[in-house]
C-alpha positions as a Markdown table, in Angstrom:
| # | Residue | x | y | z |
|---|---|---|---|---|
| 1 | Unk | 29.9 | 32.5 | 13.2 |
| 2 | Unk | 28.5 | 29.5 | 10.8 |
| 3 | Unk | 25.1 | 30.6 | 13.1 |
| 4 | Unk | 25.4 | 34.2 | 12.1 |
| 5 | Unk | 26.1 | 33.6 | 8.2 |
| 6 | Unk | 23.4 | 31.0 | 8.3 |
| 7 | Unk | 20.7 | 33.9 | 9.8 |
| 8 | Unk | 22.5 | 36.7 | 7.4 |
| 9 | Unk | 21.4 | 34.3 | 4.2 |
| 10 | Unk | 18.0 | 33.7 | 5.4 |
| 11 | Unk | 17.6 | 37.1 | 6.4 |
| 12 | Unk | 18.5 | 38.0 | 2.6 |
| 13 | Unk | 16.3 | 35.5 | 1.3 |
| 14 | Unk | 13.9 | 37.2 | 3.4 |
| 15 | Unk | 14.2 | 40.6 | 2.1 |
| 16 | Unk | 14.6 | 39.8 | -1.3 |
| 17 | Unk | 11.0 | 37.8 | -1.3 |
| 18 | Unk | 9.3 | 40.7 | 0.4 |
| 19 | Unk | 10.6 | 43.0 | -2.0 |
| 20 | Unk | 9.6 | 40.4 | -5.1 |
| 21 | Unk | 6.4 | 40.7 | -3.3 |
| 22 | Unk | 6.0 | 44.3 | -3.0 |
| 23 | Unk | 7.2 | 45.1 | -6.5 |
| 24 | Unk | 4.3 | 42.6 | -7.5 |
| 25 | Unk | 1.5 | 44.3 | -5.6 |
| 26 | Unk | 2.9 | 47.7 | -6.8 |
| 27 | Unk | 2.8 | 46.4 | -10.7 |
| 28 | Unk | -0.9 | 46.5 | -10.1 |
| 29 | Unk | -1.0 | 50.0 | -8.8 |
| 30 | Unk | 1.2 | 51.0 | -11.8 |
| 31 | Unk | -1.1 | 49.4 | -14.4 |
| 32 | Unk | -4.5 | 51.3 | -12.6 |
| 33 | Unk | -2.5 | 54.3 | -12.5 |
| 34 | Unk | -1.4 | 53.9 | -16.3 |
| 35 | Unk | -5.0 | 53.2 | -17.6 |
| 36 | Unk | -6.8 | 55.9 | -15.3 |
| 37 | Unk | -4.3 | 58.6 | -16.2 |
| 38 | Unk | -3.1 | 57.8 | -20.2 |
| 39 | Unk | -2.0 | 61.7 | -20.6 |
| 40 | Unk | 1.0 | 61.1 | -17.9 |
| 41 | Unk | 2.4 | 59.3 | -20.4 |
| 42 | Unk | 1.2 | 59.0 | -23.8 |
| 43 | Unk | 0.8 | 63.0 | -24.2 |
| 44 | Unk | 3.8 | 63.7 | -25.6 |
| 45 | Unk | 3.2 | 67.4 | -26.9 |
| 46 | Unk | 4.4 | 67.6 | -23.1 |
| 47 | Unk | 7.6 | 66.8 | -22.4 |
| 48 | Unk | 7.5 | 65.4 | -18.9 |
| 49 | Unk | 4.8 | 62.5 | -20.4 |
| 50 | Unk | 7.3 | 62.3 | -23.0 |
| 51 | Unk | 10.0 | 61.3 | -20.5 |
| 52 | Unk | 7.5 | 59.4 | -18.0 |
| 53 | Unk | 6.9 | 57.2 | -21.2 |
| 54 | Unk | 10.9 | 56.7 | -21.8 |
| 55 | Unk | 11.8 | 56.1 | -18.1 |
| 56 | Unk | 8.9 | 53.7 | -17.7 |
| 57 | Unk | 9.4 | 51.6 | -20.6 |
| 58 | Unk | 12.8 | 50.3 | -19.6 |
| 59 | Unk | 12.1 | 50.2 | -15.8 |
| 60 | Unk | 11.8 | 47.9 | -13.1 |
| 61 | Unk | 8.2 | 48.8 | -12.8 |
| 62 | Unk | 7.5 | 48.1 | -15.9 |
| 63 | Unk | 8.9 | 44.8 | -15.7 |
| 64 | Unk | 6.6 | 43.7 | -12.8 |
| 65 | Unk | 4.1 | 45.0 | -14.5 |
| 66 | Unk | 4.3 | 42.8 | -17.6 |
| 67 | Unk | 4.9 | 39.9 | -15.0 |
| 68 | Unk | 1.6 | 40.8 | -13.4 |
| 69 | Unk | -0.1 | 40.7 | -16.5 |
| 70 | Unk | 1.3 | 37.3 | -17.5 |
| 71 | Unk | 0.8 | 35.4 | -13.8 |
| 72 | Unk | -2.8 | 36.7 | -14.1 |
| 73 | Unk | -3.4 | 35.1 | -17.8 |
| 74 | Unk | -1.4 | 32.2 | -16.8 |
| 75 | Unk | -3.3 | 31.5 | -13.9 |
| 76 | Unk | -6.9 | 31.6 | -15.9 |
| 77 | Unk | -4.6 | 29.4 | -18.6 |
| 78 | Unk | -3.8 | 26.7 | -15.7 |
| 79 | Unk | -7.6 | 26.3 | -14.7 |
| 80 | Unk | -9.1 | 26.6 | -18.3 |
| 81 | Unk | -6.9 | 24.9 | -20.7 |
| 82 | Unk | -8.4 | 25.5 | -23.7 |
| 83 | Unk | -8.1 | 29.6 | -22.9 |
| 84 | Unk | -3.8 | 28.3 | -22.6 |
| 85 | Unk | -4.3 | 26.5 | -26.0 |
| 86 | Unk | -5.5 | 29.8 | -27.5 |
| 87 | Unk | -2.9 | 31.7 | -25.9 |
| 88 | Unk | -0.4 | 29.6 | -27.8 |
| 89 | Unk | -2.6 | 29.5 | -31.2 |
| 90 | Unk | -2.5 | 33.6 | -31.0 |
| 91 | Unk | 1.2 | 34.4 | -30.1 |
| 92 | Unk | 2.2 | 31.6 | -32.6 |
| 93 | Unk | 0.0 | 33.3 | -35.2 |
| 94 | Unk | 1.5 | 36.6 | -34.2 |
| 95 | Unk | 4.6 | 35.2 | -35.0 |
| 96 | Unk | 4.0 | 33.7 | -38.1 |
| 97 | Unk | 2.5 | 36.5 | -39.7 |
| 98 | Unk | 4.9 | 38.8 | -38.7 |
| 99 | Unk | 7.6 | 36.3 | -40.0 |
| 100 | Unk | 6.0 | 35.4 | -43.3 |
| 101 | Unk | 5.1 | 39.4 | -44.5 |
| 102 | Unk | 9.0 | 40.1 | -43.0 |
| 103 | Unk | 10.3 | 37.2 | -45.3 |
| 104 | Unk | 9.1 | 39.3 | -48.6 |
| 105 | Unk | 12.1 | 41.8 | -47.8 |
| 106 | Unk | 14.5 | 39.2 | -49.0 |
| 107 | Unk | 12.6 | 39.2 | -52.4 |
| 108 | Unk | 13.2 | 43.2 | -52.6 |
| 109 | Unk | 16.9 | 42.8 | -51.4 |
| 110 | Unk | 17.3 | 40.6 | -54.9 |
| 111 | Unk | 15.5 | 42.7 | -57.1 |
| 112 | Unk | 17.1 | 46.2 | -55.8 |
| 113 | Unk | 20.4 | 44.9 | -55.6 |
| 114 | Unk | 19.6 | 44.1 | -59.5 |
| 115 | Unk | 18.5 | 47.3 | -59.9 |
| 116 | Unk | 21.1 | 49.2 | -58.3 |
| 117 | Unk | 24.2 | 47.4 | -60.5 |
| 118 | Unk | 21.9 | 47.8 | -63.9 |
| 119 | Unk | 21.2 | 51.7 | -63.2 |
| 120 | Unk | 24.8 | 52.5 | -61.5 |
| 121 | Unk | 27.1 | 50.4 | -63.3 |
| 122 | Unk | 25.5 | 50.4 | -67.1 |
| 123 | Unk | 23.6 | 53.6 | -67.2 |
| 124 | Unk | 25.4 | 55.2 | -64.8 |
| 125 | Unk | 22.6 | 57.1 | -62.9 |
| 126 | Unk | 23.4 | 58.7 | -60.0 |
| 127 | Unk | 19.6 | 59.0 | -58.7 |
| 128 | Unk | 16.4 | 56.8 | -58.8 |
| 129 | Unk | 13.2 | 58.1 | -58.6 |
| 130 | Unk | 10.3 | 55.7 | -57.6 |
| 131 | Unk | 6.8 | 56.4 | -58.7 |
| 132 | Unk | 4.4 | 54.2 | -60.2 |
| 133 | Unk | 1.2 | 56.2 | -59.4 |
| 134 | Unk | 2.6 | 59.5 | -60.6 |
| 135 | Unk | 3.7 | 60.3 | -56.7 |
| 136 | Unk | 6.9 | 59.2 | -55.3 |
| 137 | Unk | 10.4 | 60.0 | -54.2 |
| 138 | Unk | 13.8 | 60.2 | -55.2 |
| 139 | Unk | 16.9 | 59.2 | -53.8 |
| 140 | Unk | 20.6 | 58.2 | -54.6 |
| 141 | Unk | 21.8 | 55.3 | -55.9 |
| 142 | Unk | 24.0 | 55.0 | -52.8 |
| 143 | Unk | 20.8 | 55.4 | -50.5 |
| 144 | Unk | 19.3 | 52.5 | -52.0 |
| 145 | Unk | 22.3 | 50.4 | -51.5 |
| 146 | Unk | 22.9 | 51.5 | -48.2 |
| 147 | Unk | 19.1 | 50.7 | -47.3 |
| 148 | Unk | 19.7 | 47.0 | -48.5 |
| 149 | Unk | 21.3 | 46.6 | -45.0 |
| 150 | Unk | 18.2 | 47.7 | -43.1 |
| 151 | Unk | 16.0 | 44.7 | -45.5 |
| 152 | Unk | 18.5 | 42.5 | -44.6 |
| 153 | Unk | 17.9 | 43.6 | -41.0 |
| 154 | Unk | 14.0 | 43.4 | -41.1 |
| 155 | Unk | 14.3 | 39.5 | -42.1 |
| 156 | Unk | 16.7 | 39.0 | -39.2 |
| 157 | Unk | 15.1 | 40.9 | -36.7 |
| 158 | Unk | 11.3 | 40.0 | -37.5 |
| 159 | Unk | 11.8 | 36.3 | -38.7 |
| 160 | Unk | 13.9 | 34.9 | -36.1 |
| 161 | Unk | 10.7 | 33.6 | -34.0 |
| 162 | Unk | 8.9 | 33.0 | -36.9 |
| 163 | Unk | 12.0 | 30.1 | -37.9 |
| 164 | Unk | 11.7 | 29.0 | -34.3 |
| 165 | Unk | 8.0 | 28.1 | -34.7 |
| 166 | Unk | 9.0 | 26.9 | -38.2 |
| 167 | Unk | 11.8 | 24.5 | -36.5 |
| 168 | Unk | 14.5 | 26.0 | -38.8 |
| 169 | Unk | 16.7 | 26.9 | -36.0 |
| 170 | Unk | 20.4 | 24.6 | -36.1 |
| 171 | Unk | 20.6 | 22.7 | -32.5 |
| 172 | Unk | 23.4 | 21.8 | -31.2 |
| 173 | Unk | 21.8 | 18.3 | -29.6 |
| 174 | Unk | 23.7 | 16.2 | -26.4 |
| 175 | Unk | 20.6 | 14.7 | -24.6 |
| 176 | Unk | 17.5 | 16.1 | -25.8 |
| 177 | Unk | 16.6 | 13.4 | -28.2 |
| 178 | Unk | 17.7 | 10.8 | -26.1 |
| 179 | Unk | 15.1 | 11.8 | -23.4 |
| 180 | Unk | 11.0 | 10.9 | -23.2 |
| 181 | Unk | 8.5 | 13.3 | -24.6 |
| 182 | Unk | 8.0 | 15.0 | -20.7 |
| 183 | Unk | 11.0 | 15.0 | -20.2 |
| 184 | Unk | 11.7 | 17.0 | -23.4 |
| 185 | Unk | 9.1 | 19.5 | -22.5 |
| 186 | Unk | 10.5 | 19.7 | -18.9 |
| 187 | Unk | 13.9 | 21.1 | -20.8 |
| 188 | Unk | 11.6 | 23.5 | -23.0 |
| 189 | Unk | 9.7 | 25.1 | -20.2 |
| 190 | Unk | 13.2 | 25.6 | -18.2 |
| 191 | Unk | 14.6 | 26.9 | -21.3 |
| 192 | Unk | 11.8 | 29.0 | -21.6 |
| 193 | Unk | 11.8 | 30.7 | -17.9 |
| 194 | Unk | 15.3 | 31.0 | -17.3 |
| 195 | Unk | 17.3 | 31.5 | -20.4 |
| 196 | Unk | 14.7 | 32.9 | -23.1 |
| 197 | Unk | 12.8 | 35.3 | -20.8 |
| 198 | Unk | 15.3 | 36.4 | -18.7 |
| 199 | Unk | 17.9 | 37.6 | -21.5 |
| 200 | Unk | 15.1 | 39.1 | -23.7 |
| 201 | Unk | 13.8 | 41.2 | -20.5 |
| 202 | Unk | 17.7 | 42.2 | -19.7 |
| 203 | Unk | 18.3 | 42.9 | -23.2 |
| 204 | Unk | 15.0 | 44.9 | -23.7 |
| 205 | Unk | 16.0 | 47.2 | -20.7 |
| 206 | Unk | 19.6 | 48.8 | -22.3 |
| 207 | Unk | 18.3 | 48.4 | -26.1 |
| 208 | Unk | 15.0 | 50.8 | -24.9 |
| 209 | Unk | 17.2 | 53.4 | -23.5 |
| 210 | Unk | 19.7 | 52.6 | -26.6 |
| 211 | Unk | 17.2 | 53.6 | -28.9 |
| 212 | Unk | 16.0 | 56.7 | -27.2 |
| 213 | Unk | 19.6 | 58.0 | -27.1 |
| 214 | Unk | 19.4 | 58.6 | -30.7 |
| 215 | Unk | 15.8 | 60.0 | -30.9 |
| 216 | Unk | 16.1 | 62.8 | -28.0 |
| 217 | Unk | 18.7 | 65.2 | -26.5 |
| 218 | Unk | 19.9 | 65.2 | -23.5 |
| 219 | Unk | 20.9 | 61.7 | -23.5 |
| 220 | Unk | 19.4 | 59.4 | -21.1 |
| 221 | Unk | 20.4 | 56.2 | -20.1 |
| 222 | Unk | 19.3 | 52.8 | -18.1 |
| 223 | Unk | 20.6 | 54.5 | -14.6 |
| 224 | Unk | 18.6 | 57.8 | -14.5 |
| 225 | Unk | 16.2 | 57.9 | -12.1 |
| 226 | Unk | 12.8 | 59.3 | -12.9 |
| 227 | Unk | 13.1 | 62.6 | -11.0 |
| 228 | Unk | 16.3 | 63.0 | -12.8 |
| 229 | Unk | 14.4 | 62.7 | -15.8 |
| 230 | Unk | 11.4 | 65.1 | -15.5 |
| 231 | Unk | 14.5 | 67.7 | -14.4 |
| 232 | Unk | 15.1 | 67.3 | -17.9 |
| 233 | Unk | 12.0 | 67.9 | -19.2 |
| 234 | Unk | 12.6 | 71.9 | -20.0 |
| 235 | Unk | 15.6 | 71.5 | -22.3 |
| 236 | Unk | 14.7 | 67.8 | -24.1 |
| 237 | Unk | 14.3 | 68.0 | -27.4 |
| 238 | Unk | 13.7 | 65.7 | -30.4 |
| 239 | Unk | 17.2 | 64.8 | -31.8 |
| 240 | Unk | 16.1 | 61.8 | -34.4 |
| 241 | Unk | 19.6 | 60.0 | -35.8 |
| 242 | Unk | 19.7 | 60.5 | -39.5 |
| 243 | Unk | 23.3 | 60.6 | -40.2 |
| 244 | Unk | 24.6 | 58.0 | -42.9 |
| 245 | Unk | 27.6 | 56.2 | -43.5 |
| 246 | Unk | 28.5 | 57.7 | -46.4 |
| 247 | Unk | 27.4 | 60.8 | -48.3 |
| 248 | Unk | 23.5 | 60.9 | -49.6 |
| 249 | Unk | 23.4 | 57.3 | -47.7 |
| 250 | Unk | 20.7 | 55.5 | -45.9 |
| 251 | Unk | 19.5 | 58.1 | -43.5 |
| 252 | Unk | 17.0 | 56.1 | -41.3 |
| 253 | Unk | 19.4 | 54.6 | -38.9 |
| 254 | Unk | 17.3 | 54.8 | -36.0 |
| 255 | Unk | 15.0 | 52.3 | -37.7 |
| 256 | Unk | 17.6 | 49.7 | -37.0 |
| 257 | Unk | 17.5 | 50.7 | -33.1 |
| 258 | Unk | 13.2 | 50.1 | -33.4 |
| 259 | Unk | 13.7 | 46.6 | -35.2 |
| 260 | Unk | 16.0 | 45.8 | -32.0 |
| 261 | Unk | 13.0 | 46.3 | -29.8 |
| 262 | Unk | 10.9 | 44.9 | -32.2 |
| 263 | Unk | 13.2 | 41.4 | -32.5 |
| 264 | Unk | 12.8 | 41.0 | -28.4 |
| 265 | Unk | 9.3 | 41.6 | -28.4 |
| 266 | Unk | 8.8 | 38.7 | -30.4 |
| 267 | Unk | 11.2 | 36.8 | -28.7 |
| 268 | Unk | 9.5 | 37.4 | -25.3 |
| 269 | Unk | 6.3 | 36.7 | -27.0 |
| 270 | Unk | 7.3 | 33.0 | -28.6 |
| 271 | Unk | 9.1 | 32.6 | -25.1 |
| 272 | Unk | 5.5 | 32.5 | -23.4 |
| 273 | Unk | 4.0 | 30.4 | -26.4 |
| 274 | Unk | 6.8 | 28.1 | -26.1 |
| 275 | Unk | 6.5 | 27.8 | -22.5 |
| 276 | Unk | 2.7 | 27.7 | -22.6 |
| 277 | Unk | 2.7 | 24.7 | -25.4 |
| 278 | Unk | 5.2 | 22.6 | -23.6 |
| 279 | Unk | 3.2 | 22.8 | -20.5 |
| 280 | Unk | 0.1 | 21.5 | -22.0 |
| 281 | Unk | 1.5 | 18.7 | -24.3 |
| 282 | Unk | 3.6 | 17.6 | -21.0 |
| 283 | Unk | 0.0 | 17.3 | -19.6 |
| 284 | Unk | -1.5 | 16.1 | -22.5 |
| 285 | Unk | 1.2 | 13.5 | -23.4 |
| 286 | Unk | 3.0 | 12.4 | -26.6 |
| 287 | Unk | -0.6 | 12.7 | -28.9 |
| 288 | Unk | -0.5 | 15.9 | -28.5 |
| 289 | Unk | 3.2 | 17.3 | -29.3 |
| 290 | Unk | 2.8 | 19.7 | -32.7 |
| 291 | Unk | -1.3 | 20.3 | -31.6 |
| 292 | Unk | -2.5 | 23.5 | -33.8 |
| 293 | Unk | 1.1 | 24.0 | -34.9 |
| 294 | Unk | 0.9 | 26.0 | -38.2 |
| 295 | Unk | 4.0 | 25.2 | -40.0 |
| 296 | Unk | 4.7 | 25.8 | -44.1 |
| 297 | Unk | 4.9 | 22.9 | -46.0 |
| 298 | Unk | 6.8 | 22.3 | -49.3 |
| 299 | Unk | 4.1 | 20.1 | -50.4 |
| 300 | Unk | 3.6 | 16.4 | -50.8 |
| 301 | Unk | 6.9 | 14.5 | -51.0 |
| 302 | Unk | 8.9 | 16.9 | -49.6 |
| 303 | Unk | 8.7 | 15.9 | -46.3 |
| 304 | Unk | 12.4 | 15.3 | -45.6 |
| 305 | Unk | 13.1 | 18.7 | -46.2 |
| 306 | Unk | 10.6 | 20.8 | -44.4 |
| 307 | Unk | 12.3 | 22.3 | -41.1 |
| 308 | Unk | 15.6 | 22.9 | -43.6 |
| 309 | Unk | 14.2 | 25.7 | -45.3 |
């Protein structure tokens, strides 16, 4: 009985490893197919191409394509350290740039809230027209009031990885502070590979179809096979979600679903950057800690407050 259980266990492990190798190999094939036949998934005037894009964007095939690209890039970086440092700097540059731009939405929220309160409560206006150069748009005060939720979502979704780079996240530390430099880097690498990336990948796959369920009809789901989606091509049509929670309220709620994907994409990029940085700092020792790290500063004499703003 024990021998049979052992045999079945090793058989399952072998089948799993074989499936992994096969899917990684097919990933390279899918990359070649996507590059050589862009119209098959980018020509959205063809409904079958649109549904191929929808299917592959949250599919197992896309996951292994992404893994293949990361494996190739990582192997180059392992053999050529300056290339990996370039990846770290480039990925953190993307995160910092997006976060610093999105952070201005916080100021916009404050100014917009003041405008809404004054124009609605004091001047009793029902609509607001914004036309700084003679051309603009007119929306109800309720629309501007509800759009504050979207601006808040901009800050949350697009600044989370930026805050990670800046060291502004709140952390509960039980072990980390007391261990050596290289032990910290091992913990960081483990967390990137086994916590950040798997959760982000899983969330992406479901968030992707959650978005498209509010953009097209008939609705699609993560369990749909490609053949089933292609059969729906004859009846598929755009059905962008524009329903607001109140009359004349903000009608772009599909944008929140797009922001969800942007958030996950930035987390994936930052997880990779964090893994590469931790690996390089592990190899190069404590003197490399924070190397090339672009953090905001409050100015001379304010060092004690940095990382808490």
